[in-house]
C-alpha positions in Angstrom: -150.3 82.4 -27.2 -153.8 83.7 -26.3 -155.4 85.2 -23.2 -159.0 84.7 -21.9 -161.0 85.6 -18.8 -163.2 82.5 -19.0 -163.3 80.4 -15.8 -162.9 77.0 -17.5 -161.4 77.7 -20.9 -161.2 74.9 -23.4 -159.1 75.0 -26.5 -160.9 74.8 -29.8 -160.4 71.3 -31.1 -160.7 72.5 -34.7 -157.8 74.0 -36.5 -158.2 77.7 -37.1 -158.4 77.3 -40.9 -161.2 74.8 -40.5 -163.1 76.9 -37.9 -162.9 80.0 -40.2 -164.2 78.0 -43.1 -167.2 76.6 -41.1 -168.3 80.2 -40.3 -169.2 80.8 -43.9 -172.3 79.5 -45.7 -171.5 76.5 -47.8 -172.3 78.3 -51.0 -169.7 81.0 -50.2 -166.9 78.7 -49.4 -164.0 78.3 -51.9 -162.8 74.9 -53.1 -159.8 75.3 -50.9 -161.9 75.9 -47.8 -164.2 72.9 -48.6 -161.1 70.7 -49.1 -159.7 71.9 -45.7 -163.0 70.9 -44.0 -163.1 67.5 -45.7 -159.4 66.8 -45.0 -159.9 67.4 -41.2 -163.2 65.5 -41.1 -161.7 62.3 -42.7 -159.1 62.2 -39.8 -162.0 61.9 -37.3 -163.5 58.8 -38.9 -161.9 55.7 -37.2 -162.8 53.4 -40.1 -160.5 55.5 -42.3 -157.4 55.2 -40.2 -155.6 52.9 -42.8 -156.4 55.3 -45.6 -155.4 58.3 -43.6 -152.1 56.8 -42.7 -151.4 56.1 -46.3 -152.3 59.7 -47.2 -149.9 61.0 -44.6 -147.2 58.7 -45.8 -147.6 60.0 -49.4 -147.6 63.6 -48.2 -144.3 62.9 -46.3 -142.8 62.0 -49.7 -144.0 65.1 -51.4 -141.1 67.5 -52.3 -141.2 70.8 -50.5 -140.8 74.0 -52.4 -138.0 76.5 -51.8 -138.6 80.0 -50.5 -137.6 82.5 -53.2 -137.0 86.2 -52.4 -139.0 88.2 -54.9 -138.0 91.9 -55.1 -140.9 94.3 -55.5 -141.0 98.0 -55.9 -142.2 100.1 -53.0 -145.5 101.8 -53.1 -145.3 105.6 -53.6 -146.5 106.1 -50.0 -143.8 103.8 -48.7 -140.9 105.4 -50.6 -137.8 105.5 -48.5 -136.0 108.8 -48.3 -132.4 108.6 -49.6 -129.6 110.7 -48.3 -126.1 111.7 -49.5 -123.8 109.8 -47.1 -120.9 111.7 -45.6 -117.7 110.1 -46.9 -119.8 107.0 -47.8 -120.7 106.3 -44.1 -124.2 104.9 -43.9 -124.3 105.9 -40.3 -123.9 109.6 -41.3 -126.7 110.5 -43.7 -126.4 114.0 -45.2 -128.8 116.1 -47.2 -131.8 114.3 -48.8 -131.5 113.5 -52.5 -134.1 112.6 -55.1 -133.9 110.2 -58.1 -132.2 111.5 -61.2 -129.6 110.8 -63.8 -126.0 112.2 -64.2 -126.3 115.8 -65.5 -123.5 115.3 -68.1 -125.6 112.6 -69.9 -128.9 113.0 -71.7 -132.0 113.8 -69.6 -134.8 111.4 -68.7 -137.4 111.0 -71.5 -140.4 113.3 -71.3 -143.0 111.8 -69.1 -140.9 108.9 -67.9 -141.5 108.0 -64.2 -138.6 108.4 -61.8 -138.3 104.7 -61.0 -136.9 101.5 -62.6 -139.3 101.7 -65.5 -138.1 105.3 -66.2 -134.5 104.2 -65.9 -135.0 101.4 -68.5 -136.6 103.9 -70.9 -133.6 106.2 -70.3 -131.1 103.5 -71.1 -132.7 102.6 -74.4 -133.5 106.2 -75.4 -132.2 107.2 -78.9 -130.1 109.9 -77.2 -128.3 107.4 -74.9 -124.6 107.7 -75.7 -123.4 104.3 -74.6 -126.2 101.7 -75.0 -125.9 101.4 -78.8 -122.1 101.5 -78.7 -122.1 98.7 -76.1 -124.5 96.6 -78.3 -122.6 96.9 -81.5 -119.3 96.4 -79.7 -120.5 93.0 -78.5 -121.6 92.1 -82.0 -118.1 93.0 -83.2 -116.6 90.9 -80.4 -118.8 88.0 -81.4 -117.4 88.2 -85.0 -113.8 88.9 -84.4 -113.2 87.7 -80.9 -112.3 91.1 -79.5 -114.4 94.3 -79.6 -113.5 97.7 -80.9 -113.4 98.5 -77.2 -111.4 95.6 -75.7 -113.1 95.9 -72.3 -116.6 94.9 -73.5 -117.9 94.8 -69.9 -116.6 98.2 -69.0 -117.2 101.4 -70.9 -116.3 103.6 -67.9 -113.2 105.7 -67.0 -111.1 102.6 -66.7 -112.1 101.1 -70.0 -109.6 100.8 -72.9 -110.1 103.4 -75.6 -111.8 102.2 -78.8 -109.3 101.2 -81.6 -111.5 102.8 -84.2 -113.8 105.4 -82.5 -115.3 106.7 -85.8 -116.3 103.2 -86.9 -117.8 102.5 -83.4 -119.9 105.8 -83.7 -121.0 104.9 -87.3 -122.1 101.4 -86.3 -123.9 102.8 -83.3 -125.8 105.3 -85.4 -126.8 102.5 -87.9 -127.9 100.4 -84.9 -130.1 103.2 -83.6 -131.6 103.9 -87.0 -132.6 100.3 -87.3 -133.6 99.5 -83.7 -134.2 102.9 -82.1 -137.9 102.9 -82.4 -140.4 100.5 -80.9 -141.0 97.5 -83.1 -142.0 93.9 -83.0 -139.4 91.5 -81.5 -137.1 90.2 -84.3 -134.8 87.4 -83.3 -133.5 86.7 -86.9 -129.9 87.6 -87.6 -129.3 90.9 -89.2 -125.6 90.5 -90.2 -125.4 90.7 -94.0 -121.6 90.9 -94.4 -119.0 88.3 -93.7 -115.6 89.9 -93.2 -112.1 88.6 -93.1 -110.9 87.5 -89.6 -107.2 88.0 -90.4 -104.6 89.2 -92.9 -103.7 86.9 -95.8 -104.9 85.5 -99.1 -108.5 84.6 -99.5 -109.3 81.2 -101.0 -112.9 80.9 -101.9 -114.7 77.7 -101.0 -118.4 78.6 -101.7 -120.5 78.9 -104.8 -121.4 82.0 -106.8 -124.2 84.5 -106.5 -127.5 82.9 -105.6 -125.9 79.9 -103.9 -127.4 78.8 -100.6 -125.3 78.3 -97.5 -126.1 76.1 -94.5 -125.7 77.5 -91.0 -122.1 77.2 -89.8 -120.8 76.4 -93.3 -117.5 77.8 -94.5 -117.2 80.2 -97.4 -113.4 79.8 -97.7 -110.2 80.4 -95.8 -107.7 83.2 -95.3 -104.2 81.8 -95.7 -101.0 83.4 -94.4 -97.4 82.2 -94.4 -98.0 80.6 -91.0 -101.5 79.3 -90.9 -105.0 79.5 -92.4 -108.3 80.6 -90.8 -111.7 79.4 -91.9 -114.4 81.9 -92.6 -117.8 80.7 -91.3 -121.4 81.8 -92.2 -122.9 81.3 -88.7 -126.5 81.7 -89.7 -126.3 80.6 -93.4 -128.1 82.5 -96.1 -128.0 83.2 -99.8 -125.0 84.7 -101.4 -126.0 88.1 -102.9 -122.6 89.4 -104.0 -118.9 88.5 -103.7 -116.8 91.5 -102.7 -113.4 89.9 -103.3 -112.0 87.5 -105.8 -110.4 84.1 -105.2 -106.7 84.8 -104.4 -107.1 88.4 -103.4 -105.1 89.7 -100.5 -107.4 90.7 -97.6 -107.1 92.6 -94.3 -108.8 92.0 -91.0 -112.3 93.3 -91.1 -112.5 93.6 -94.9 -115.9 92.5 -96.3 -115.8 89.3 -98.3 -119.3 88.5 -99.3 -122.8 90.0 -98.9 -125.4 87.5 -97.6 -129.2 87.6 -97.3 -130.0 85.7 -94.1 -132.6 83.0 -94.2 -135.9 84.0 -92.7 -135.3 87.8 -93.1 -137.4 89.6 -95.6 -135.5 91.7 -98.1 
């Protein structure tokens, strides 16, 4: 809606986008503005009606894009003040609070901004007590089907206690020593030990030291009185050393063979 005091007002016959494009010198117009001018002009040529109808028909068949909500961080000057809510009621804001991390955990890294970037750096900081444990617990879960902490998605107060806390701490320290500093992205597998999935007698099915294994090939089986479980080499590799002999009794988690993964430098 627009208002004017002109006695005999007339609506501009040109679309606003075309009118704005025409106010610019030709050499200053963008390709999009020039296309807008041409697209309007061709609709005013009677001889082009058949062509214009065909163009409109094709545009009607053109798929329309979907609107996607894209989250963006507020500018510093637009930062919203956050309050401590009384009994969790959003209608009763209490004292103002500022960004921070729980006092019982490690502090924010020096120089880290108090925003999402700073939080990301805090999560992967070498002093973070849970990040490395969660990571190695998921690796353990991928190998054995269940993690040292059974609730792999929950390390909070309702999580189950780790079955072997000292082992979890050891693996976490090893993980941090290897990945705790900034380095190039490495997507190659780093597992170098294949371990027994269950209790029983190990029956070897792969070659000796130096033998090459294809991905997902089996190195043998673990037999019990009830069944047998195949032991796979998910990423393949080269056998460096057998840690058990054919026919040995093995326990769950016991290392069986040391592998050098393909594509990983020694």
